[in-house]
C-alpha positions in Angstrom: -9.8 -5.7 18.4 -11.1 -7.6 16.2 -13.0 -6.2 12.7 -15.4 -8.6 10.6 -15.9 -7.2 7.3 -18.4 -8.0 4.3 -15.6 -7.5 1.4 -12.6 -10.3 1.7 -9.3 -8.8 1.1 -5.6 -9.7 1.1 -3.1 -6.9 2.8 0.3 -9.0 1.5 -1.4 -8.2 -2.4 -2.5 -4.9 -1.4 1.1 -3.9 -0.4 2.9 -5.4 -3.5 0.6 -4.0 -5.9 2.0 -1.1 -6.9 -0.9 1.3 -5.7 0.5 2.3 -2.4 4.0 3.0 -1.3 3.7 3.6 2.7 2.3 -0.2 3.0 4.6 -2.2 5.0 5.0 -5.5 7.1 6.6 -4.8 10.3 6.5 -8.2 11.6 5.5 -11.5 9.8 1.7 -10.9 9.0 2.0 -7.4 10.2 1.3 -4.7 7.8 1.2 -1.0 8.5 -0.7 1.7 6.5 -1.0 5.2 6.5 -3.4 7.1 5.3 -3.4 11.4 6.1 -3.4 11.6 9.7 -4.0 8.2 10.8 -2.0 4.7 10.6 -3.2 1.1 10.8 -1.5 -1.7 11.8 -4.0 -4.8 10.4 -2.9 -8.7 10.4 -5.4 -11.2 9.4 -6.7 -14.0 11.4 -9.4 -15.7 9.2 -11.4 -15.3 5.8 -12.8 -11.5 6.6 -11.7 -11.0 10.0 -9.3 -8.6 10.9 -7.4 -7.6 13.9 -6.7 -3.6 13.9 -5.2 -1.3 16.3 -7.4 1.7 16.3 -11.0 2.4 17.8 -14.4 1.2 16.2 -14.9 4.6 15.4 -11.9 5.1 13.1 -12.1 2.2 11.9 -15.5 3.3 10.6 -14.8 6.5 9.6 -10.8 5.9 7.7 -10.5 1.9 7.1 -13.3 1.3 5.1 -13.5 3.9 3.5 -9.8 3.4 2.8 -9.6 0.2 1.9 -13.1 0.4 -0.1 -14.8 -2.5 1.7 -18.5 -1.3 0.9 -17.7 -1.6 -2.4 -18.5 -5.3 -3.8 -15.8 -6.4 -6.7 -17.9 -9.1 -8.6 -15.3 -10.0 -11.3 -15.1 -13.6 -12.0 -11.7 -15.5 -14.4 -15.3 -17.4 -16.3 -16.0 -14.4 -17.7 -13.0 -14.0 -19.9 -11.6 -15.9 -23.1 -8.2 -14.7 -22.6 -6.3 -17.4 -20.9 -3.6 -14.7 -19.5 -6.4 -13.0 -18.0 -8.6 -15.2 -16.6 -5.4 -16.3 -14.7 -4.3 -12.8 -13.4 -8.1 -12.2 -12.3 -7.9 -15.8 -10.5 -4.2 -14.6 -9.0 -4.9 -11.5 -7.9 -8.1 -11.5 -5.7 -7.9 -10.1 -2.7 -6.7 -6.5 -4.2 -8.5 -3.5 -3.3 -8.4 -0.3 -5.0 -7.2 1.9 -2.0 -9.0 5.3 -2.2 -5.9 7.2 -1.2 -5.1 10.7 -0.2 -4.9 13.0 -3.6 -1.4 14.9 -2.9 0.4 12.5 -0.9 -0.8 9.8 -4.6 0.4 12.8 -7.1 3.3 13.4 -5.4 4.1 9.5 -4.8 3.6 8.8 -8.7 5.1 11.7 -9.9 8.2 10.7 -7.9 7.8 7.5 -9.7 8.7 8.4 -13.1 12.1 6.3 -14.2 12.3 4.3 -10.4 11.1 1.0 -9.1 8.6 0.3 -6.5 11.8 -0.3 -3.5 13.4 2.9 -4.9 9.7 4.8 -4.3 8.9 3.3 -1.2 11.6 4.4 0.0 12.1 8.0 -1.2 8.5 8.4 -0.1 9.2 7.1 3.8 12.1 9.1 4.1 10.0 12.0 2.3 7.8 11.4 5.6 10.7 10.6 8.4 11.6 13.9 7.5 9.1 16.7 6.8 5.7 14.7 8.1 3.8 14.9 11.1 3.7 12.5 14.2 1.3 10.8 13.9 0.7 8.8 17.8 0.0 4.7 17.8 -0.3 2.1 20.3 3.3 1.0 18.6 4.8 4.2 18.8 5.0 7.5 17.0 4.5 7.1 12.9 5.4 10.1 10.0 2.0 11.4 8.2 3.0 12.6 4.7 4.3 15.6 4.4 2.2 18.5 3.6 1.9 20.9 0.1 4.0 23.4 2.7 6.4 21.3 3.8 7.4 20.0 0.3 8.3 24.2 -1.1 11.4 23.7 0.8 15.0 21.9 0.1 14.2 18.6 -1.2 18.0 17.5 -2.5 18.3 14.8 0.4 15.5 13.1 -1.0 17.4 12.9 -4.6 14.8 13.7 -6.9 16.7 15.2 -10.1 14.8 16.6 -12.6 11.4 15.5 -10.9 12.3 18.2 -8.3 11.1 21.1 -9.7 7.5 19.0 -10.4 7.4 18.3 -6.5 7.6 21.6 -5.9 5.7 23.1 -8.4 3.0 20.5 -7.4 3.4 22.1 -4.0 3.6 25.3 -5.4 0.1 24.9 -7.1 -1.7 23.3 -4.1 -0.7 25.6 -1.6 -1.2 28.7 -3.7 -5.2 27.4 -4.8 -4.7 26.8 -8.2 -5.1 23.5 -7.5 -7.8 22.6 -5.3 -7.0 18.7 -4.9 -11.0 18.4 -3.1 -12.9 20.2 -5.8 -12.1 17.7 -8.5 -14.0 14.9 -7.2 -17.0 16.2 -9.1 -15.5 16.4 -11.9 -16.0 13.4 -15.1 -12.9 11.6 -15.9 -11.9 13.8 -18.9 -11.7 17.0 -16.4 -10.2 15.4 -13.4 -7.0 13.8 -16.0 -6.8 17.1 -17.6 -6.7 18.5 -14.8 -3.8 16.3 -13.3 -2.3 17.4 -16.5 -1.9 20.8 -15.5 0.6 19.9 -13.0 3.9 20.1 -15.0 5.3 16.5 -14.9 2.2 14.0 -14.8 1.1 13.0 -18.4 -1.5 10.5 -18.9 -0.1 7.3 -16.8 0.5 9.8 -14.1 -3.7 11.2 -14.5 -4.7 8.1 -14.8 -2.8 6.1 -11.3 -3.7 9.5 -9.6 -7.5 8.8 -11.1 -7.9 4.9 -10.0 -5.7 5.5 -6.8 -6.8 8.7 -5.3 -10.4 9.4 -6.9 -11.0 5.8 -7.4 -12.1 6.2 -11.3 -12.2 2.4 -12.2 -12.7 3.0 -15.5 -9.4 4.5 -15.3 -6.6 1.7 -16.3 -2.5 3.4 -16.1 0.0 2.1 -19.0 3.5 1.5 -17.6 5.8 -0.8 -19.7 4.3 -3.8 -17.7 0.9 -3.4 -18.7 2.1 -2.6 -22.0 4.0 -5.6 -22.7 1.0 -7.0 -21.5 -1.1 -6.0 -24.1 1.7 -6.5 -27.4 2.4 -10.4 -25.7 -0.9 -11.4 -24.8 -3.6 -9.1 -26.8 -2.2 -8.8 -29.7 -1.3 -4.9 -29.4 -4.9 -4.2 -28.5 -5.6 -2.5 -25.9 -8.3 -4.2 -23.7 -9.0 -1.7 -20.7 -11.7 0.9 -23.2 -13.8 -2.3 -23.3 -14.3 -3.0 -19.7 -15.1 -0.3 -18.6 -15.3 0.8 -14.9 -13.8 -2.6 -14.2 -10.6 -1.5 -16.5 -8.9 -0.4 -12.9 -9.6 -2.9 -11.3 -8.3 -5.7 -13.5 -5.4 -3.1 -13.9 -4.0 -3.6 -10.7 -4.9 -7.9 -11.5 -2.8 -7.9 -14.7 0.1 -5.4 -13.1 0.5 -7.8 -10.1 0.4 -11.4 -12.0 2.9 -9.9 -14.4 4.5 -9.1 -11.3 4.6 -12.3 -9.4 5.0 -14.7 -12.1 
């Protein structure tokens, strides 16, 4: 089914931007995305024109919000004096900030500690294959990300190390109702991050990641080793994100993707 969009997006850049770990290129220029109990196969046919595997109703209900296609990203490289930032903004055009499932996002970034992207991706996919529920698609069965209940049991096959206790602890908090992830949408940015940090293993960086990639708090800009190096090398050690307001998280993704791509 062909769908036209108001906003354009680059599927390859999104899949490789480090914000999501189950997006993958199945065939040349054909990408798979999984969100909650839905899976999508999508390819780009022309600017703002995509071939998608879902029904029109599911596209409107699930995937337009997921890809944040109702939001206009108006960040012009010419708005910035910093030469590195200019190049990163230009290079990153087409990246969207996905509105991911908070539970999957939380666990994925807990797992991400001291792991590289291929290792995180492999772990999250294995976890889904072994413990996730089936999603039927025109291209066969895809597994959903496991529920909190499914991750309270034996996790030894995933070789999580010290992160295993963190994942199980998060699952228990959600299962017991101590952490109500949907209710966190009503908190301001500071309150949201504070609540996420109540989960053992969640510090400032992971709280910012979940705030940005699940709750769409675009003023939140995660700082990892890549971004810290950019700040030191190109911003004289001064964090530029507070001055960027609601654009900070989007620009962080441009900077991160650019740094890892060049």
